[in-house]
C-alpha positions as CSV (number, residue, x, y, z in Angstrom):
1,M,0.0,0.0,0.0
2,R,1.4,3.4,-1.0
3,R,1.3,6.0,1.6
4,R,0.4,9.6,0.7
5,I,2.5,12.3,2.3
6,L,1.2,15.8,2.4
7,P,3.5,18.3,0.5
8,F,5.8,20.5,2.5
9,D,3.8,23.7,1.7
10,I,0.7,22.1,3.3
11,W,2.5,21.2,6.5
12,L,4.1,24.6,6.7
13,C,0.9,26.5,6.3
14,L,-0.9,24.2,8.8
15,L,1.9,24.8,11.3
16,L,1.8,28.6,10.8
17,A,-2.0,28.6,11.1
18,F,-1.7,26.5,14.3
19,L,0.8,28.9,15.8
20,V,-1.6,31.8,15.2
21,S,-4.5,29.7,16.7
22,L,-2.5,29.5,20.0
23,G,-2.7,33.2,20.3
24,T,-6.4,33.5,19.3
25,G,-7.2,30.6,21.6
26,A,-5.5,32.2,24.5
27,A,-7.4,35.4,24.0
28,A,-10.7,33.5,23.7
29,E,-9.9,31.6,26.8
30,R,-9.2,34.8,28.8
31,L,-12.5,36.4,27.5
32,A,-14.4,33.2,28.4
33,Q,-13.0,33.2,31.9
34,I,-14.1,36.8,32.4
35,A,-17.6,36.0,31.1
36,Y,-17.7,32.9,33.3
37,A,-16.8,34.8,36.4
38,K,-19.6,37.3,35.6
39,A,-22.0,34.5,35.1
40,E,-21.0,32.9,38.4
41,E,-21.6,36.2,40.2
42,A,-24.9,36.8,38.5
43,H,-26.2,33.3,39.3
44,A,-24.7,33.0,42.8
45,P,-27.1,31.3,45.2
46,V,-29.2,33.7,47.2
47,A,-30.3,32.7,50.7
48,G,-33.9,31.6,50.8
49,Q,-34.1,30.9,47.0
50,I,-34.1,27.6,45.2
51,G,-30.6,26.2,44.7
52,A,-29.1,27.9,47.8
53,P,-27.8,26.1,50.9
54,A,-30.8,25.0,53.0
55,A,-31.0,26.9,56.4
56,E,-31.7,25.1,59.7
57,T,-35.3,26.2,59.6
58,V,-36.0,24.6,56.2
59,F,-38.3,21.6,56.3
60,R,-36.6,18.2,56.1
61,A,-38.7,16.1,53.8
62,Q,-38.9,12.4,54.6
63,S,-41.2,11.1,51.8
64,V,-42.9,11.9,48.6
65,D,-46.0,13.1,50.5
66,D,-43.8,15.6,52.3
67,L,-42.5,16.9,49.0
68,L,-46.0,17.4,47.7
69,T,-47.3,19.1,50.8
70,H,-44.6,21.7,51.2
71,D,-43.7,24.6,48.9
72,T,-40.0,24.3,49.7
73,F,-37.9,21.8,51.5
74,T,-34.5,20.0,51.7
75,V,-33.6,16.3,52.0
76,I,-30.9,14.7,54.1
77,S,-29.0,12.1,52.1
78,P,-26.5,9.6,53.7
79,G,-23.0,10.1,52.4
80,I,-22.9,10.4,48.6
81,E,-25.7,7.9,48.2
82,Y,-27.8,10.5,46.2
83,R,-25.1,10.4,43.5
84,N,-24.9,6.6,43.3
85,R,-28.3,5.4,42.4
86,G,-28.6,6.4,38.8
87,A,-28.5,9.6,36.8
88,G,-29.3,11.0,33.3
89,Y,-30.0,14.0,31.1
90,Y,-33.5,15.3,30.6
91,G,-34.2,18.6,28.8
92,G,-30.5,19.5,29.1
93,K,-30.5,19.1,32.8
94,Y,-28.6,16.4,34.7
95,F,-30.8,14.5,37.2
96,Y,-29.8,12.2,40.1
97,A,-32.0,9.4,41.4
98,L,-32.5,10.6,44.9
99,T,-33.6,8.1,47.6
100,M,-35.9,9.7,50.2
101,P,-35.5,8.6,53.8
102,S,-38.8,6.7,53.3
103,G,-37.1,4.6,50.6
104,E,-39.0,6.2,47.7
105,L,-36.9,7.2,44.6
106,V,-37.4,10.5,42.8
107,A,-35.5,12.5,40.1
108,A,-33.6,15.5,41.5
109,W,-31.7,18.3,39.8
110,I,-29.1,19.3,42.4
111,N,-26.8,22.3,42.8
112,G,-23.7,20.5,44.0
113,D,-22.1,23.7,45.2
114,S,-24.9,24.2,47.8
115,V,-24.7,20.7,49.3
116,Q,-23.7,20.9,53.0
117,E,-22.0,18.4,55.3
118,S,-23.8,17.3,58.4
119,G,-22.8,15.1,61.3
120,G,-19.1,14.6,60.3
121,S,-16.3,15.8,58.1
122,D,-15.8,12.7,55.9
123,Y,-17.1,13.4,52.4
124,F,-18.1,9.8,51.7
125,S,-19.8,8.9,55.0
126,S,-21.2,12.1,56.5
127,D,-24.8,13.1,55.8
128,K,-25.5,15.6,53.1
129,I,-28.0,18.5,53.5
130,L,-29.2,19.0,50.0
131,P,-30.0,22.5,48.7
132,L,-33.3,24.3,49.1
133,G,-35.7,22.7,46.6
134,H,-39.2,22.6,45.3
135,I,-41.4,20.3,43.0
136,V,-41.6,20.8,39.3
137,Y,-44.3,18.8,37.5
138,E,-43.0,17.2,34.3
139,D,-43.8,14.0,32.4
140,L,-40.5,12.3,32.6
141,T,-41.8,9.4,30.5
142,E,-41.4,11.6,27.4
143,S,-37.7,10.5,27.3
144,E,-37.2,6.7,27.2
145,T,-33.4,7.2,27.1
146,F,-33.5,9.3,30.3
147,L,-35.5,6.7,32.1
148,E,-33.2,3.9,31.0
149,Q,-30.3,5.9,32.4
150,I,-31.8,7.0,35.8
151,E,-33.7,3.8,36.4
152,F,-30.8,1.4,35.6
153,K,-30.9,0.1,39.2
154,E,-34.6,0.5,40.1
155,P,-37.6,2.4,38.9
156,L,-38.5,5.9,40.1
157,S,-41.4,6.0,42.5
158,R,-42.9,8.9,40.6
159,R,-42.4,10.0,37.0
160,D,-44.7,13.0,36.9
161,F,-42.4,15.4,38.7
162,Y,-38.8,16.2,39.7
163,I,-37.2,18.1,42.5
164,D,-35.5,21.3,41.4
165,M,-32.6,22.1,43.7
166,V,-30.9,24.4,41.3
167,G,-33.2,27.2,40.3
168,D,-31.5,30.3,38.9
169,T,-28.0,29.1,39.9
170,A,-27.7,27.0,36.8
171,I,-24.7,27.8,34.6
172,L,-22.3,25.7,32.5
173,N,-19.4,24.1,34.3
174,E,-16.2,26.0,33.9
175,E,-14.6,23.5,31.6
176,Q,-17.5,23.7,29.1
177,A,-17.8,27.5,29.4
178,V,-14.1,28.1,28.8
179,E,-12.6,25.2,26.8
180,T,-15.4,25.0,24.2
181,P,-15.1,28.6,22.9
182,K,-11.4,28.3,23.1
183,L,-11.4,25.2,20.9
184,M,-13.9,26.7,18.4
185,V,-11.8,29.9,18.0
186,Q,-8.7,27.8,17.4
187,L,-10.4,25.7,14.8
188,L,-11.8,28.7,13.1
189,T,-8.4,30.4,13.1
190,I,-6.8,27.4,11.3
191,V,-9.6,27.2,8.8
192,V,-9.2,30.9,7.9
193,F,-5.4,31.3,8.1
194,F,-4.3,28.0,6.4
195,P,-5.6,29.0,3.0
196,L,-4.6,32.6,3.6
197,F,-1.0,31.7,4.2
198,H,-0.9,29.4,1.2
199,Y,-2.4,32.1,-1.0
200,V,0.2,34.6,0.1
201,G,3.0,32.0,-0.4
202,S,1.7,31.1,-3.9
203,K,1.6,34.8,-4.8
204,L,5.2,35.2,-3.7
205,G,6.1,32.2,-5.7
206,L,7.1,30.1,-2.7
207,F,4.3,27.5,-3.1
208,P,2.5,26.1,-6.1
209,A,-1.0,27.7,-6.6
210,Y,-3.9,25.3,-6.0
211,F,-6.2,27.1,-8.5
212,A,-4.1,28.5,-11.3
213,K,-6.0,30.6,-13.8
214,K,-6.0,29.1,-17.3
215,K,-4.8,31.2,-20.2
216,E,-7.5,32.3,-22.6
217,S,-5.9,30.2,-25.3
218,E,-6.5,27.1,-23.3
219,W,-10.3,27.8,-23.4
220,E,-10.4,28.2,-27.2
């Protein structure tokens, strides 16, 4: 099998475009970090609002009935059990299968930054006080894929609602918010500058032109 090797001019132009993309990528990363910091500030949890750390006075729900009969509440979860029973994406949101103290299983959208330790300092074993939450009625059966993900261990006790413990605190995680625009800018830079460098090089006579104009005599 004969291997094809790209011509030197192609490699050189790609290298030059890549070097330029390092600069544009760094600039995009810095701008994305500034935008992310502003988004964090704008969506910071506010005491007493959904997604904020639950105060001592917030009702501790024990069962589905408790959830349905209180406007707001929190749930105490042993260790990190709330993260180990199943999870999945629904409507662009990442839900955990949360086991209530009663043993009932419900879908919960949880702001991890507002989870508090209770009864110990060990992350894996100490109880977790989940953020302030409320009920949002939604037909979760509309997504079979989601149910397959979150119910891979056992079925949810209710599929007609989920617990919202995020509220207005929802933002992209930092890696997505910063790395994605950085990568997109770098790719766009290479796409733009690669042909530009080759065009300039061909005009200077350094590289062969890809699309040389035919003489009029060649068309006759």
